[in-house]
C-alpha positions as semicolon CSV with decimal commas, in nm:
position;residue;x (nm);y (nm);z (nm)
1;M;3,214;0,794;1,000
2;T;3,027;0,463;0,971
3;S;2,857;0,395;0,639
4;P;2,490;0,294;0,654
5;A;2,413;-0,075;0,624
6;T;2,261;-0,178;0,294
7;L;1,999;-0,450;0,267
8;D;1,903;-0,619;-0,057
9;C;1,532;-0,620;-0,140
10;N;1,519;-0,993;-0,065
11;D;1,695;-0,975;0,272
12;D;1,524;-1,082;0,594
13;T;1,239;-0,842;0,669
14;A;1,321;-0,872;1,040
15;A;1,571;-0,590;0,980
16;F;1,280;-0,359;0,900
17;G;1,282;-0,077;1,158
18;L;0,910;-0,053;1,220
19;D;0,883;0,243;1,457
20;T;1,148;0,444;1,272
21;Y;0,978;0,375;0,939
22;L;0,632;0,480;1,056
23;K;0,748;0,799;1,227
24;H;0,954;0,910;0,927
25;Y;0,729;0,822;0,636
26;Y;0,388;0,876;0,801
27;P;0,419;1,189;1,016
28;D;0,114;1,369;1,146
29;L;-0,053;1,536;0,848
30;D;-0,082;1,857;1,047
31;K;0,294;1,896;1,012
32;S;0,441;2,043;0,693
33;S;0,682;1,794;0,531
34;D;0,756;1,625;0,200
35;E;0,613;1,302;0,341
36;S;0,286;1,471;0,435
37;L;0,250;1,605;0,081
38;V;0,301;1,255;-0,062
39;N;0,055;1,106;0,185
40;I;-0,205;1,371;0,102
41;F;-0,164;1,281;-0,265
42;L;-0,226;0,915;-0,178
43;L;-0,532;0,991;0,032
44;D;-0,673;1,219;-0,240
45;S;-0,621;0,949;-0,504
46;L;-0,780;0,674;-0,293
47;H;-1,071;0,902;-0,207
48;D;-1,132;0,955;-0,579
49;I;-1,107;0,583;-0,656
50;F;-1,353;0,471;-0,390
51;N;-1,591;0,766;-0,418
52;S;-1,584;0,945;-0,753
53;V;-1,498;0,639;-0,964
54;G;-1,715;0,422;-0,742
55;V;-1,497;0,117;-0,680
56;S;-1,689;-0,109;-0,441
57;G;-1,773;-0,471;-0,369
58;N;-1,790;-0,733;-0,097
59;R;-1,427;-0,831;-0,025
60;L;-1,099;-0,640;-0,062
61;I;-0,749;-0,772;0,008
62;D;-0,429;-0,573;0,049
63;I;-0,117;-0,770;-0,046
64;G;0,186;-0,639;0,140
65;A;0,007;-0,383;0,356
66;G;0,315;-0,325;0,571
67;P;0,220;-0,178;0,910
68;C;-0,030;0,068;0,756
69;V;-0,406;0,120;0,757
70;Y;-0,443;0,460;0,582
71;Q;-0,526;0,280;0,256
72;F;-0,847;0,150;0,414
73;I;-0,993;0,485;0,528
74;S;-1,194;0,537;0,209
75;A;-1,222;0,169;0,113
76;C;-1,391;0,059;0,436
77;T;-1,710;0,242;0,338
78;K;-1,732;0,054;0,007
79;F;-1,647;-0,304;0,109
80;N;-1,795;-0,537;0,368
81;E;-1,470;-0,717;0,444
82;I;-1,104;-0,615;0,425
83;V;-0,814;-0,860;0,457
84;A;-0,477;-0,701;0,539
85;T;-0,172;-0,916;0,465
86;D;0,204;-0,895;0,494
87;I;0,498;-1,135;0,491
88;D;0,640;-0,980;0,809
89;K;0,485;-1,072;1,145
90;D;0,581;-0,738;1,302
91;N;0,385;-0,555;1,031
92;Q;0,085;-0,783;1,082
93;D;0,105;-0,721;1,456
94;A;0,120;-0,343;1,403
95;I;-0,208;-0,350;1,211
96;Q;-0,369;-0,584;1,463
97;R;-0,266;-0,359;1,752
98;W;-0,439;-0,067;1,581
99;V;-0,751;-0,274;1,514
100;N;-0,756;-0,386;1,879
101;E;-0,692;-0,028;2,004
102;D;-0,394;-0,156;2,201
103;P;-0,177;0,091;2,393
104;G;0,123;0,195;2,185
105;A;-0,043;0,134;1,848
106;F;0,061;0,383;1,582
107;E;-0,169;0,685;1,557
108;W;-0,350;0,737;1,225
109;K;-0,604;0,997;1,345
110;S;-0,473;1,284;1,133
111;F;-0,505;1,066;0,821
112;V;-0,861;0,966;0,911
113;K;-0,951;1,328;0,992
114;Y;-0,821;1,443;0,652
115;V;-1,029;1,187;0,460
116;C;-1,342;1,263;0,662
117;E;-1,300;1,631;0,573
118;L;-1,263;1,535;0,205
119;E;-1,600;1,364;0,238
120;G;-1,752;1,672;0,399
121;H;-1,782;1,560;0,762
122;Q;-1,576;1,522;1,080
123;N;-1,694;1,185;1,206
124;T;-1,340;1,060;1,273
125;A;-1,435;0,831;1,561
126;D;-1,713;0,667;1,359
127;R;-1,479;0,614;1,064
128;E;-1,214;0,450;1,282
129;K;-1,482;0,224;1,427
130;Q;-1,595;0,129;1,077
131;M;-1,236;0,057;0,970
132;R;-1,182;-0,171;1,269
133;K;-1,506;-0,354;1,197
134;T;-1,427;-0,399;0,827
135;I;-1,066;-0,518;0,872
136;Q;-1,172;-0,870;0,959
137;N;-0,847;-1,057;0,905
138;V;-0,477;-0,974;0,931
139;T;-0,264;-1,254;0,794
140;Y;0,047;-1,374;0,612
141;C;0,114;-1,334;0,240
142;D;0,395;-1,417;0,001
143;F;0,390;-1,219;-0,323
144;S;0,629;-1,465;-0,490
145;K;0,373;-1,746;-0,475
146;K;0,123;-1,812;-0,754
147;Y;-0,144;-1,747;-0,493
148;P;0,006;-1,495;-0,246
149;V;-0,272;-1,583;0,000
150;G;-0,472;-1,906;0,010
151;S;-0,487;-2,144;-0,286
152;S;-0,666;-2,209;-0,613
153;D;-0,969;-2,325;-0,410
154;S;-0,997;-2,002;-0,208
155;P;-1,281;-1,754;-0,277
156;L;-1,179;-1,473;-0,509
157;Y;-1,181;-1,103;-0,417
158;D;-1,367;-0,810;-0,570
159;C;-1,065;-0,582;-0,526
160;V;-0,692;-0,637;-0,477
161;L;-0,484;-0,348;-0,349
162;T;-0,107;-0,331;-0,311
163;G;0,110;-0,039;-0,213
164;F;0,487;0,015;-0,220
165;C;0,552;-0,357;-0,207
166;I;0,650;-0,497;-0,546
167;E;0,932;-0,246;-0,601
168;C;1,082;-0,345;-0,265
169;I;1,096;-0,721;-0,325
170;I;1,189;-0,781;-0,690
171;N;1,506;-0,760;-0,897
172;S;1,381;-0,748;-1,257
173;Q;1,101;-0,622;-1,477
174;Q;1,002;-0,984;-1,545
175;Q;0,953;-1,040;-1,173
176;W;0,743;-0,723;-1,150
177;V;0,504;-0,854;-1,416
178;Q;0,495;-1,202;-1,260
179;Y;0,403;-1,061;-0,919
180;L;0,119;-0,867;-1,080
181;K;-0,001;-1,194;-1,232
182;N;0,019;-1,358;-0,890
183;A;-0,198;-1,080;-0,748
184;S;-0,441;-1,125;-1,035
185;N;-0,491;-1,489;-0,932
186;L;-0,674;-1,365;-0,621
187;L;-0,910;-1,145;-0,820
188;K;-1,244;-1,211;-0,985
189;S;-1,275;-1,154;-1,358
190;G;-1,359;-0,786;-1,402
191;G;-1,240;-0,717;-1,048
192;W;-1,061;-0,400;-0,942
193;F;-0,685;-0,369;-0,892
194;V;-0,530;-0,069;-0,714
195;Q;-0,153;-0,019;-0,714
196;L;0,040;0,245;-0,524
197;C;0,404;0,270;-0,626
198;M;0,707;0,486;-0,567
199;P;0,993;0,313;-0,749
200;A;1,340;0,408;-0,630
201;D;1,688;0,255;-0,611
202;F;1,681;0,277;-0,232
203;Y;1,510;0,421;0,072
204;M;1,641;0,473;0,424
205;I;1,505;0,350;0,755
206;G;1,721;0,528;1,009
207;D;2,079;0,440;0,916
208;T;1,980;0,134;0,716
209;R;1,969;0,163;0,338
210;M;1,699;-0,059;0,184
211;S;1,751;-0,163;-0,178
212;C;1,462;-0,129;-0,428
213;F;1,396;-0,169;-0,800
214;K;1,351;0,152;-0,998
215;V;1,128;0,184;-1,305
216;D;0,954;0,472;-1,484
217;E;0,583;0,548;-1,500
218;E;0,557;0,413;-1,855
219;F;0,672;0,071;-1,737
220;V;0,423;0,069;-1,447
221;L;0,135;0,101;-1,695
222;K;0,288;-0,136;-1,950
223;A;0,342;-0,404;-1,685
224;L;-0,023;-0,393;-1,580
225;K;-0,136;-0,446;-1,938
226;E;0,114;-0,730;-1,982
227;A;-0,022;-0,894;-1,666
228;G;-0,377;-0,896;-1,801
229;F;-0,521;-0,573;-1,661
230;M;-0,693;-0,281;-1,830
231;V;-0,581;0,053;-1,688
232;V;-0,885;0,263;-1,595
233;K;-0,724;0,568;-1,436
234;S;-0,382;0,678;-1,312
235;Y;-0,268;0,949;-1,073
236;L;0,087;1,086;-1,078
237;T;0,287;1,337;-0,880
238;K;0,650;1,407;-0,964
239;H;0,922;1,497;-0,716
240;T;1,186;1,750;-0,812
241;S;1,364;1,812;-0,481
242;T;1,655;1,591;-0,375
243;R;1,609;1,364;-0,076
244;S;1,896;1,188;0,098
245;Y;1,671;0,911;0,231
246;M;1,510;0,804;-0,100
247;N;1,590;0,874;-0,467
248;Y;1,235;0,841;-0,604
249;E;1,122;1,065;-0,887
250;F;0,746;1,011;-0,874
251;T;0,461;0,860;-0,678
252;M;0,187;0,687;-0,874
253;V;-0,153;0,536;-0,802
254;V;-0,313;0,323;-1,073
255;L;-0,665;0,181;-1,094
256;A;-0,710;-0,116;-1,326
257;R;-0,953;-0,402;-1,395
258;K;-0,880;-0,767;-1,457
259;L;-0,970;-0,866;-1,810
């Protein structure tokens, strides 16, 4: 029996199995699965952040968006402009295909439908149209840079969002804090920071084992404070069942503000 390949968190992202990843980790929400339960938790948390808490502004940027757009379903009603970024061109292209309504683009309708129902309506088509209008730029980022996007002269954002990125590209707690500081450099003073994290030692994409950096929930909050943020609210769901494709123990969403 052949052992699965293992990739370090800093290996070439070209090895990222895009279609396999999306189909496994973002199945249709109408289907009962562990992944659907995690994704519902994420959608519920983001709905609360952008509606109940009232996070809003002019410009939002997602650093390390991957090939996903679900994180914008609630946010697009509260911001005039969304910038989606990733280091990997295939991930950028996946988002752009969805924005362009290209044939073969990944289908996010069940996610949009779920959020619309949370808001008390079923205007799925209108929400998708609003998302496509608000996602005005899909571009490159590099979390390791002092300014992951742009430079010190670039306009600052009202909200920075990042999901399941830092834990996949760092090798130490010091790096984790530094990458948070890098993200903070894109944010206005008093601006909002939203972090989605699911720290694990590894996760699988097909037969490929992807290496990650595992921390506990206490460190996630401590790191934000160390990086100059004030934690406003956190959402946590713990996982007790064993999964062969990822050894994560919790999923966490944190809302913070830059001091």
